[in-house]
KEMIFI-686664 format. One line per field, with one value per residue (C-alpha): x, y, z; residue in one letter; residue number from 1. Coordinates in steps of 0.001 Angstrom, whole numbers, plus 500000, padded with zeros to 6 digits. Layout:
BEGIN
px: [X, ...]
py: [Y, ...]
pz: [Z, ...]
panu: [a, ...]
pase: [NUM, ...]
This chain:
BEGIN
px: [500635, 500209, 504166, 503528, 500652, 502018, 505336, 503404, 500936, 504140, 506187, 502689, 502566, 506044, 505553, 502861, 504442, 507429, 505896, 503767, 506700, 508597, 505804, 504707, 508586, 508211, 505128, 506183, 509198, 507214, 504627, 507516, 509204, 506340, 506416, 508790, 508912, 508134, 505129, 501813, 499700, 501904, 502070, 498390, 497431, 500041, 498962, 495217, 495850, 498410, 495352, 492626, 494960, 495829, 491659, 491838, 493799, 497349, 500370, 501198, 504784, 503567, 501120, 503477, 505226, 501962, 500743, 503523, 503068, 499627, 500787, 503747, 500744, 498443, 501149, 502230, 498534, 498330, 501531, 500118, 496769, 498408, 500849, 497854, 496242, 499294, 499443, 495780, 496578, 499750, 497991, 495207, 497698, 499226, 495516, 494740, 498333, 497478, 493586, 495352, 497216, 493551, 493355, 496264, 495638, 494288, 491085, 490084, 488164, 484121, 484758, 487258, 489093, 492718, 494322, 496814, 499848]
py: [491017, 488677, 488746, 492644, 492060, 489966, 492149, 495303, 493542, 492427, 495867, 497478, 494640, 495166, 498977, 498977, 496052, 498098, 501830, 499966, 498267, 501934, 503947, 501458, 502075, 506098, 505987, 503610, 505595, 508873, 507536, 505393, 509021, 510154, 507314, 508021, 506485, 509979, 509999, 510145, 509136, 505741, 504908, 505339, 503229, 500486, 500452, 500319, 497221, 495552, 496111, 494401, 491949, 490797, 490823, 488218, 486118, 487214, 486906, 490504, 489966, 488984, 491621, 494774, 492988, 491713, 495559, 496724, 494386, 495276, 499043, 497872, 496037, 499054, 501462, 499005, 498638, 502544, 502883, 500210, 501848, 505184, 503344, 501969, 505439, 506782, 504105, 504798, 508545, 507806, 505259, 507777, 510559, 508174, 507153, 511178, 511835, 508890, 510101, 512592, 509074, 507824, 510336, 509549, 505646, 504287, 503272, 500105, 499533, 498814, 494923, 495378, 492024, 492125, 489923, 487785, 486433]
pz: [470032, 473005, 473909, 473783, 476198, 478768, 478763, 479274, 481772, 484067, 483684, 485112, 487754, 488895, 488868, 491308, 493580, 493583, 494192, 497235, 498777, 498605, 499261, 502517, 503835, 503440, 505538, 507925, 508730, 508921, 511117, 513525, 513894, 515982, 518174, 520794, 524467, 525568, 523858, 526634, 523926, 522911, 526553, 527040, 524015, 525262, 528939, 527829, 525246, 527769, 530703, 528240, 527671, 530770, 531162, 528860, 530773, 528879, 531937, 532622, 531590, 528043, 528061, 527507, 524621, 523106, 523553, 521363, 519014, 518464, 517917, 515597, 513627, 513509, 512050, 509825, 508432, 508370, 506364, 503332, 503390, 502732, 500092, 498175, 498447, 496610, 494299, 493237, 493172, 490781, 488736, 488327, 486766, 484510, 483034, 482780, 481132, 478655, 477470, 474467, 473214, 472705, 469859, 468333, 467716, 463834, 463756, 462461, 459188, 459611, 459683, 462427, 461866, 461096, 458612, 460103, 457930]
panu: [m, n, l, a, r, n, i, g, g, s, v, g, i, s, f, v, t, t, m, l, d, r, r, s, q, k, h, l, t, d, l, t, s, h, l, t, s, a, s, a, q, l, q, a, t, v, h, g, l, a, h, s, l, v, g, h, g, t, n, p, a, d, a, q, q, q, a, y, a, v, v, q, n, m, v, e, r, q, a, t, m, l, a, y, i, d, n, f, h, t, l, g, y, i, i, l, a, m, i, p, l, v, f, l, m, k, r, t, k, a, g, g, e, m, a, v, h]
pase: [1, 2, 3, 4, 5, 6, 7, 8, 9, 10, 11, 12, 13, 14, 15, 16, 17, 18, 19, 20, 21, 22, 23, 24, 25, 26, 27, 28, 29, 30, 31, 32, 33, 34, 35, 36, 37, 38, 39, 40, 41, 42, 43, 44, 45, 46, 47, 48, 49, 50, 51, 52, 53, 54, 55, 56, 57, 58, 59, 60, 61, 62, 63, 64, 65, 66, 67, 68, 69, 70, 71, 72, 73, 74, 75, 76, 77, 78, 79, 80, 81, 82, 83, 84, 85, 86, 87, 88, 89, 90, 91, 92, 93, 94, 95, 96, 97, 98, 99, 100, 101, 102, 103, 104, 105, 106, 107, 108, 109, 110, 111, 112, 113, 114, 115, 116, 117]
């Protein structure tokens, strides 16, 4: 019984981890497809971040690269958050689908103890 529980837990963890990775990659692809060098909003964000970094003592040449790194970090965090939301929904649907199985389970006797042989 313990072995089955451990295997079930391992499969569940593997499922959740795999889904987080796949969904995060999908959302990252979707989000970055909207970021182009022609995007005025992206350029304004990078310019504002670079200006702020220069104000905090960063050299102007490095500030531009660091600003792009900050934008990349923000997009990756948003993609990860969307992946967690997707996983939460998926696990919720799986739990809802398992509710009918509760009614198919056997009832134990009043003592509740099982004999081990």
